[in-house]
C-alpha positions in Angstrom: 101.2 85.7 190.0 104.7 87.0 189.1 105.3 89.3 186.2 107.1 86.4 184.3 104.2 84.1 184.9 101.7 86.7 183.8 103.6 87.3 180.6 103.8 83.5 179.9 100.0 83.2 180.6 99.3 86.1 178.3 101.4 84.6 175.5 99.7 81.2 175.9 96.3 82.8 175.8 97.1 84.8 172.7 98.4 81.6 171.0 95.3 79.7 171.9 93.1 82.6 170.7 95.0 82.7 167.4 94.5 78.9 167.0 90.7 79.3 167.5 90.5 82.1 165.0 92.5 80.2 162.5 90.2 77.2 162.9 87.2 79.3 162.6 88.5 80.9 159.4 89.4 77.5 158.0 85.8 76.2 158.3 84.0 79.4 157.6 82.1 79.3 154.3 84.0 81.5 151.7 82.1 84.4 150.3 81.1 83.8 146.6 83.3 85.6 144.1 80.3 86.4 141.9 76.7 87.2 142.6 73.7 85.4 141.1 72.7 88.0 138.5 76.3 88.3 137.2 76.6 84.5 136.9 73.2 84.1 135.2 74.1 86.8 132.7 77.4 85.1 131.9 75.6 81.7 131.5 73.2 83.3 129.0 76.1 84.8 127.1 77.9 81.5 127.0 74.8 79.6 125.8 74.3 82.2 123.1 77.9 81.5 122.0 77.5 77.8 121.7 77.7 76.5 118.1 78.5 72.8 118.6 78.5 70.4 121.5 79.7 66.9 122.1 79.0 65.2 125.4 77.9 62.1 127.2 74.8 62.5 129.3 73.8 60.5 132.4 70.1 61.1 132.9 67.9 60.2 135.8 64.2 60.9 135.4 61.2 60.1 137.6 58.9 58.0 135.5 55.7 56.7 137.1 57.1 57.2 140.6 60.5 55.6 140.0 63.8 57.0 138.9 64.9 55.7 135.5 68.5 55.9 134.4 69.8 56.3 130.9 73.1 57.2 129.3 73.6 58.7 125.9 76.2 60.1 123.6 75.4 63.3 121.8 76.6 65.4 118.9 74.8 68.7 118.5 75.0 71.6 116.0 72.9 74.6 116.9 72.3 76.3 113.6 71.2 74.8 111.4 70.2 72.4 114.1 71.5 68.9 113.7 71.5 66.0 116.2 73.1 62.6 116.4 72.2 60.6 119.5 73.3 57.1 120.6 71.6 55.4 123.5 71.7 51.7 124.3 72.2 50.6 120.7 69.6 53.0 119.4 70.8 55.7 117.0 68.9 58.9 116.2 69.6 61.4 113.5 67.6 64.6 113.1 68.5 67.5 110.8 66.6 70.7 110.4 64.6 70.8 107.1 65.3 67.1 106.4 63.1 64.0 106.3 59.9 66.0 106.6 60.8 66.9 110.2 61.0 63.3 111.4 64.0 61.7 113.1 65.7 58.8 111.4 65.9 56.0 114.0 67.9 52.8 114.0 66.2 50.8 116.8 69.1 48.4 117.1 66.6 45.6 117.4 63.4 44.2 115.8 62.2 45.2 113.3 65.8 45.8 112.2 64.9 48.6 109.8 65.3 52.3 110.0 62.2 54.2 111.1 61.2 57.8 110.5 59.5 59.0 113.7 58.0 62.3 114.9 60.1 63.6 117.8 56.8 64.6 119.4 55.2 61.3 118.8 54.3 58.6 121.3 57.1 56.2 120.3 59.9 58.7 120.7 58.4 60.3 123.8 57.6 57.1 125.7 58.9 57.4 129.2 60.8 60.6 128.4 60.6 63.9 130.2 61.8 65.8 127.1 62.1 65.5 123.3 65.3 65.7 121.3 64.5 69.3 120.6 65.3 70.2 124.2 68.8 68.8 124.0 71.6 71.2 124.7 71.4 74.3 127.0 69.0 76.7 125.2 65.9 75.1 126.7 67.4 75.5 130.2 68.2 79.1 129.4 64.5 79.7 128.6 63.5 78.2 132.0 66.0 80.4 133.8 64.7 83.5 132.1 61.2 82.6 133.1 62.4 82.1 136.7 64.0 85.5 136.7 60.8 87.0 135.3 58.8 85.4 138.2 61.4 86.6 140.7 61.2 90.2 139.5 63.1 92.6 141.7 63.6 89.8 144.4 66.1 87.9 142.3 68.5 87.3 145.3 65.6 85.7 147.2 65.2 83.0 144.7 68.6 82.7 143.0 71.8 82.3 145.0 75.4 81.3 144.4 76.4 79.2 147.4 80.0 78.4 146.9 82.1 76.3 144.5 82.7 72.6 143.9 84.8 70.5 141.6 83.1 68.3 139.0 85.2 65.9 137.0 88.2 67.7 138.2 87.0 71.1 137.0 86.0 74.0 139.2 82.3 75.0 139.2 80.1 77.6 140.8 77.1 76.2 142.7 73.8 78.0 141.8 70.5 77.3 143.5 67.1 78.4 142.3 64.4 78.1 144.9 60.7 78.6 144.6 59.3 77.6 148.1 55.8 78.7 147.0 55.8 76.1 144.2 52.2 74.9 143.9 49.6 73.5 141.4 47.0 75.8 139.8 44.0 75.2 137.6 44.5 76.0 133.8 41.8 76.0 131.1 43.1 74.5 127.8 42.7 76.8 124.9 41.8 75.9 121.3 44.6 74.0 119.5 46.7 73.4 122.6 48.3 70.2 123.8 50.5 69.6 126.9 53.7 70.4 125.0 52.5 73.7 123.6 51.1 74.6 127.1 54.4 73.7 128.7 56.5 75.6 126.3 54.4 78.7 126.8 54.4 78.5 130.6 58.0 77.2 130.8 57.0 74.1 132.8 57.4 70.3 132.3 54.7 68.7 130.2 55.6 65.3 131.6 55.1 66.6 135.2 51.7 67.9 134.1 50.7 64.6 132.6 51.7 62.6 135.7 49.8 64.9 138.0 46.6 64.7 135.9 45.8 61.0 136.0 43.0 61.2 133.5 45.4 62.4 130.8 46.9 59.4 129.0 49.3 61.2 126.6 50.6 64.6 125.6 47.8 65.2 123.1 45.0 64.0 125.4 43.4 67.4 126.2 40.7 69.4 124.6 39.6 73.0 124.5 37.8 74.1 127.7 39.3 71.2 129.8 40.6 72.3 133.2 43.9 70.7 134.2 46.3 71.3 137.0 49.7 72.9 136.2 52.6 74.0 138.4 53.3 77.7 138.9 57.0 77.2 138.2 59.3 74.6 136.5 60.6 73.3 139.8 60.5 73.9 143.6 64.3 73.7 143.7 67.0 73.5 141.1 70.7 73.0 141.9 73.2 73.6 139.2 77.0 73.2 138.9 78.3 75.9 136.5 81.6 75.1 134.9 83.9 78.1 135.6 85.6 78.0 132.2 82.6 77.2 129.9 80.1 78.9 132.2 77.6 76.2 131.3 75.5 74.1 133.6 77.2 70.6 133.7 75.3 69.0 136.6 71.6 69.7 137.1 69.3 68.5 139.9 65.6 69.4 139.8 63.1 68.9 142.6 59.3 69.2 142.7 56.9 69.0 145.6 57.5 65.2 145.7 61.3 65.2 145.8 63.9 64.6 143.1 62.3 64.9 139.7 65.2 64.8 137.3 69.0 65.0 137.2 71.3 65.5 134.2 75.1 65.0 134.4 77.3 66.1 131.5 80.5 64.2 130.9 83.4 64.7 128.5 81.8 68.0 127.4 83.4 69.6 124.3 82.2 73.1 123.4 82.6 74.6 119.9 84.9 71.9 118.7 84.2 71.6 115.0 82.0 68.6 113.9 82.4 67.5 110.4 79.3 67.7 108.2 79.6 63.9 107.4 79.0 63.2 111.1 75.4 64.3 110.6 74.8 61.8 107.7 73.4 58.3 108.0 76.4 56.9 106.1 79.1 58.2 108.4 81.6 55.5 109.4 80.6 53.7 112.6 76.9 54.5 112.3 74.5 51.6 111.5 71.6 53.2 109.7 
């Protein structure tokens, strides 16, 4: 091979090598710009800073083995807590310290009269994973804190930032919380407990507990000394999209040992945009109480 041919061969080889390296770099997964602990701490700070929320929520929950879809429109004030909820013609108004703790409900159908209902009662909880008291992000923050507590000094084993993704045209961090040792354990019901109080203390889902204990017919159907099965964590896997501006979880997917358990997608989210006091009254224009 002549010197000129050798030089040409070398240039072509370098060009090909550079192309391969560029292709490799193009498809290589980018390193996260924030670690899981930093991101979670920022999420907690953002949630603590929330004063008001407006959003539409698309919810998918596994009810009796099948995914059930609902869409709702929410106005929420954190302190004092006030909620207005619209879902499929039904209106709900709940205000801290008002109406003896009951929610005012316009059913939008027969009996065509407003009802005062206990948010923890069977009518409002029918085929629902959560009550209206878990709306917003503070309940999720409690679950994340419990997950961090269980992870201990192995946080990075269970919590990981695995890239970024756009959601509704907005950049988001992707956060995964994985508990591969998710399992069911026996629990002895204490005096005065029901499934909701047990779940709040253990930071687990009471609906999940009820469905996995077939002899339990409702959230109050347990008694002192009864042994039930409860999960050792809220979920086996949770995938969150964290809005990079708001630093709030706007798309949540939760999996248990059977698969997808629940998903929540927030749309048109408005954070700390003032809500007029009149919007939390039953006579506000556009409401039908």
